[in-house]
C-alpha positions as CSV (number, residue, x, y, z in Angstrom):
1,M,8.3,15.7,-12.6
2,C,9.0,13.2,-10.7
3,T,12.6,11.5,-9.7
4,V,11.7,7.6,-8.3
5,V,14.3,6.1,-7.0
6,P,16.3,3.2,-6.9
7,F,15.7,3.0,-9.8
8,G,13.0,0.2,-10.5
9,L,10.7,2.2,-7.5
10,E,7.9,3.1,-10.2
11,E,7.6,-0.9,-11.0
12,F,5.9,-0.3,-7.1
13,F,3.7,1.7,-8.2
14,S,1.9,-0.1,-11.1
15,E,1.7,-3.1,-8.5
16,V,-0.3,-1.3,-6.0
17,A,-2.5,0.0,-8.2
18,V,-3.4,-2.7,-9.3
19,I,-4.0,-4.5,-6.3
20,T,-6.2,-1.1,-5.0
21,T,-7.9,-0.1,-7.7
22,N,-11.5,-1.2,-7.6
23,L,-11.3,-0.5,-3.4
24,S,-13.2,1.6,-1.5
25,G,-13.0,2.2,1.8
26,S,-10.2,0.5,3.6
27,P,-8.4,-2.7,3.1
28,D,-9.9,-5.6,3.9
29,E,-7.4,-8.3,5.6
30,N,-6.6,-10.1,1.7
31,T,-5.6,-6.5,0.1
32,R,-2.9,-6.1,3.4
33,Q,-1.7,-8.7,3.4
34,K,-0.6,-8.2,-0.2
35,L,0.7,-3.9,0.0
36,S,3.0,-5.9,3.2
37,A,4.4,-8.2,0.3
38,L,4.9,-6.0,-2.3
39,S,5.9,-3.5,0.8
40,E,9.0,-5.7,1.5
41,K,9.1,-6.8,-2.1
42,Y,10.7,-3.3,-2.5
43,G,11.8,-2.4,1.0
44,Q,8.9,0.8,0.9
45,T,7.1,0.8,4.5
46,I,3.5,2.0,3.6
47,Y,2.2,4.3,6.9
48,P,-1.1,4.6,8.5
49,P,-2.7,7.2,6.5
50,D,-3.2,8.8,9.8
51,F,0.5,8.2,10.4
52,L,1.0,11.8,11.0
53,D,-2.1,13.1,12.5
C-alpha cells in the first residue's frame, strides 16, 4: 500500500516515468532540465543518488 500526498502527485511519477523509461545510465542535460521542470511543477525536490552517502 502506498499513500501519495498531496492529491495528484501520482501524475508526477507518471511524467517522470515517461521521461526516464528509455534512460540508460546518467541523465543528459536535456533530461535533467525536464526533471527539474517537473519537480518545480509539482513542488518536489529530486535528490542525487548519492545524497545520503
